[in-house]
C-alpha positions as CSV (number, residue, x, y, z in Angstrom):
1,X,25.3,-24.0,4.9
2,X,23.9,-27.4,3.8
3,X,25.9,-30.4,2.8
4,X,25.5,-34.1,1.6
5,X,24.1,-35.7,-1.4
6,X,20.5,-34.7,-0.6
7,X,21.1,-31.0,0.1
8,X,19.2,-29.0,-2.6
9,X,20.4,-25.5,-3.4
10,X,17.8,-23.1,-3.2
11,X,16.5,-21.2,-5.9
12,X,18.0,-17.9,-6.7
13,X,15.2,-15.5,-5.8
14,X,15.0,-17.5,-2.6
15,X,18.9,-17.1,-1.3
16,X,18.3,-13.2,-2.5
17,X,14.9,-12.7,0.0
18,X,13.0,-12.1,-3.2
19,X,10.4,-15.1,-3.2
20,X,8.7,-17.1,-0.5
21,X,8.3,-20.1,-2.8
22,X,5.7,-22.0,0.1
23,X,3.5,-18.7,0.0
24,X,3.6,-18.4,-3.5
25,X,2.6,-22.0,-4.0
26,X,-0.2,-21.3,-1.6
27,X,-1.2,-18.1,-3.2
28,X,-1.2,-19.4,-7.0
29,X,-3.4,-22.5,-5.8
30,X,-6.0,-20.1,-5.1
31,X,-6.3,-19.4,-8.6
32,X,-7.1,-15.5,-7.8
33,X,-5.1,-12.6,-8.8
34,X,-2.1,-11.4,-6.2
35,X,-2.6,-8.2,-5.0
36,X,1.1,-7.6,-4.0
37,X,2.5,-5.0,-1.6
38,X,5.9,-4.7,-1.4
39,X,7.4,-1.5,0.6
40,X,10.7,-0.2,1.6
41,X,12.0,2.7,3.7
42,X,11.2,5.1,0.6
43,X,8.9,3.7,-1.1
44,X,5.6,1.5,-1.4
45,X,5.3,-0.2,-4.9
46,X,2.1,-2.6,-5.4
47,X,1.2,-4.7,-8.3
48,X,-1.7,-6.9,-9.1
49,X,-0.3,-10.4,-10.6
50,X,-2.0,-13.2,-12.8
51,X,-0.1,-16.3,-12.6
52,X,0.5,-18.4,-16.0
53,X,2.4,-21.3,-17.2
54,X,4.5,-19.0,-18.9
55,X,5.1,-16.6,-16.4
56,X,3.7,-13.9,-14.3
57,X,1.6,-11.4,-16.0
58,X,1.3,-7.6,-14.3
59,X,-2.3,-6.8,-14.8
60,X,-2.0,-3.3,-12.6
61,X,0.8,-1.3,-11.0
62,X,0.8,1.7,-8.5
63,X,4.0,2.9,-6.8
64,X,4.0,6.0,-4.1
65,X,5.8,7.9,-6.3
66,X,2.8,8.8,-8.4
67,X,1.5,10.1,-5.4
68,X,3.6,13.3,-5.7
69,X,3.9,13.2,-9.6
70,X,0.4,12.7,-10.1
71,X,-1.5,14.1,-7.6
72,X,0.4,16.6,-5.4
73,X,1.3,14.8,-2.4
74,X,3.9,16.5,-0.2
75,X,4.1,14.0,2.6
76,X,6.5,11.0,2.9
77,X,6.4,8.1,0.0
78,X,7.2,5.1,2.3
79,X,4.7,5.8,5.4
80,X,1.2,4.5,6.3
81,X,-0.8,7.3,4.8
82,X,1.2,6.9,1.5
83,X,0.6,3.1,1.6
84,X,-2.9,3.7,1.9
85,X,-3.1,5.8,-1.1
86,X,-1.1,3.9,-3.3
87,X,-3.5,0.7,-2.1
88,X,-6.2,2.8,-3.2
89,X,-4.9,4.2,-6.6
90,X,-4.1,0.4,-7.2
91,X,-7.4,-0.6,-6.1
92,X,-9.1,1.8,-8.6
93,X,-7.0,1.0,-11.1
94,X,-7.7,-2.6,-11.0
95,X,-11.8,-1.9,-10.9
96,X,-11.1,0.4,-13.8
97,X,-9.5,-2.7,-15.9
98,X,-12.2,-5.3,-14.3
99,X,-10.4,-6.7,-11.7
100,X,-12.6,-7.0,-8.5
101,X,-11.1,-10.0,-6.3
102,X,-7.9,-10.8,-5.3
103,X,-5.7,-12.2,-2.6
104,X,-3.3,-10.4,-0.5
105,X,0.7,-11.2,-1.1
106,X,3.2,-9.6,1.5
107,X,6.0,-11.5,0.4
108,X,8.7,-11.9,3.0
109,X,7.3,-9.0,5.1
110,X,6.2,-9.5,8.4
111,X,2.5,-9.5,9.1
112,X,2.2,-6.8,11.9
113,X,-1.3,-5.3,12.8
114,X,-1.3,-2.1,11.4
115,X,1.3,-2.1,9.6
116,X,1.8,-0.4,5.8
117,X,0.8,-3.5,4.3
118,X,-2.4,-3.7,5.7
119,X,-2.4,0.1,5.0
120,X,-1.9,-0.6,1.6
121,X,-4.7,-3.3,1.5
122,X,-7.4,-0.9,3.3
123,X,-7.1,1.4,0.8
124,X,-8.0,-1.2,-2.1
125,X,-10.6,-2.6,0.1
126,X,-12.2,1.3,0.0
127,X,-11.7,1.6,-3.3
128,X,-13.9,-1.4,-3.9
129,X,-11.7,-4.2,-4.3
130,X,-13.0,-7.5,-2.7
131,X,-9.7,-9.0,-0.9
132,X,-9.8,-11.4,2.0
133,X,-8.7,-10.1,5.3
134,X,-8.7,-9.8,8.8
135,X,-10.2,-6.5,10.4
136,X,-7.7,-7.1,13.7
137,X,-4.7,-6.1,10.9
138,X,-5.9,-3.2,9.6
139,X,-4.7,0.3,10.9
140,X,-6.9,2.7,12.7
141,X,-8.1,5.7,10.2
142,X,-6.2,8.4,12.7
143,X,-3.4,6.7,11.9
144,X,-4.1,6.0,8.2
145,X,-4.8,9.6,8.1
146,X,-1.7,10.3,9.8
147,X,-3.3,12.3,12.8
148,X,-0.8,10.9,14.8
149,X,2.2,12.9,13.4
150,X,0.4,16.0,13.3
151,X,-0.2,15.8,16.9
152,X,3.6,15.0,17.8
153,X,4.5,17.6,15.4
154,X,2.2,20.2,16.4
155,X,3.4,19.2,20.6
156,X,7.1,19.8,19.3
157,X,6.2,23.2,17.4
158,X,5.5,24.3,20.9
159,X,8.1,22.8,23.2
160,X,10.9,22.2,21.2
161,X,10.9,24.4,17.7
162,X,14.4,23.3,16.6
163,X,13.7,19.5,16.9
164,X,10.5,20.2,15.2
165,X,12.5,21.7,12.3
166,X,15.0,19.1,12.3
167,X,13.0,16.1,12.4
168,X,10.0,17.3,9.7
169,X,12.4,19.2,7.3
170,X,11.1,17.1,4.1
171,X,7.9,18.3,5.0
172,X,8.6,21.7,5.2
173,X,10.9,21.7,2.4
174,X,7.9,20.3,0.5
175,X,5.6,23.4,1.8
176,X,3.4,21.0,4.1
177,X,3.3,21.8,7.7
178,X,3.3,18.3,9.7
179,X,0.2,19.4,11.6
180,X,-1.4,19.6,8.3
181,X,-0.9,16.1,7.2
182,X,-4.4,14.8,7.7
183,X,-6.1,17.7,5.9
184,X,-3.4,17.4,3.0
185,X,-4.3,13.4,3.0
186,X,-7.9,13.7,2.4
187,X,-7.1,16.5,-0.2
188,X,-4.9,14.1,-2.6
189,X,-7.5,11.4,-1.9
190,X,-10.3,13.1,-2.8
191,X,-7.9,13.7,-6.3
192,X,-7.6,10.1,-6.6
193,X,-11.2,9.2,-6.6
194,X,-12.0,12.1,-9.0
195,X,-9.6,10.4,-11.7
196,X,-11.4,7.1,-10.6
197,X,-14.7,8.3,-9.9
198,X,-16.7,6.4,-12.6
199,X,-15.2,3.2,-11.7
200,X,-15.6,3.3,-7.9
201,X,-19.2,4.5,-8.1
202,X,-20.1,1.4,-10.7
203,X,-18.7,-0.9,-7.9
204,X,-20.3,0.7,-5.1
205,X,-23.6,0.4,-7.1
206,X,-23.1,-3.4,-7.6
207,X,-22.1,-4.1,-3.9
208,X,-25.5,-2.5,-2.9
209,X,-27.6,-4.5,-5.4
210,X,-25.8,-7.6,-4.0
């Protein structure tokens, strides 16, 4: 721990591992809305935040729990597929509120290519938002749709049924055979698109005209 007359105690949110003030300063200086992605093992939380002198203002929010409650999602709520769907939902809501551009803010999350934060980013991009990014960081479509999970489940179901039942117990409890995850993903994504069809299509027309 630091000592001496020049030692400055870090701010509380920095000590708690909640805010990286150096990154926050850089993002705020861009004068753009922040697309914040905060994943945990169980969930993915996304907010679009505008910095103001009196404090941050949350313009749009989306949480992966909504996928199950509103759109019938039966898969995990903290995996790559859920991150993408939550990102798409947040992006669609942003378009509805007239927010079309933002900068990615991942906080203390280590930027790993193909990680959940970039799956969420891809969802917002596909909804129609403009967020600066590197294509190298975006996960593949197969991974986003959960095809790697489906293939592993198919193999395990044949070779080790007991392990299959154990590993995918939550999927099976929810009434979703894991080998059907990609098709289920497409269904849920379609439901979200239907809810925000007007705003997504309008943004697509603007992009084509530009």
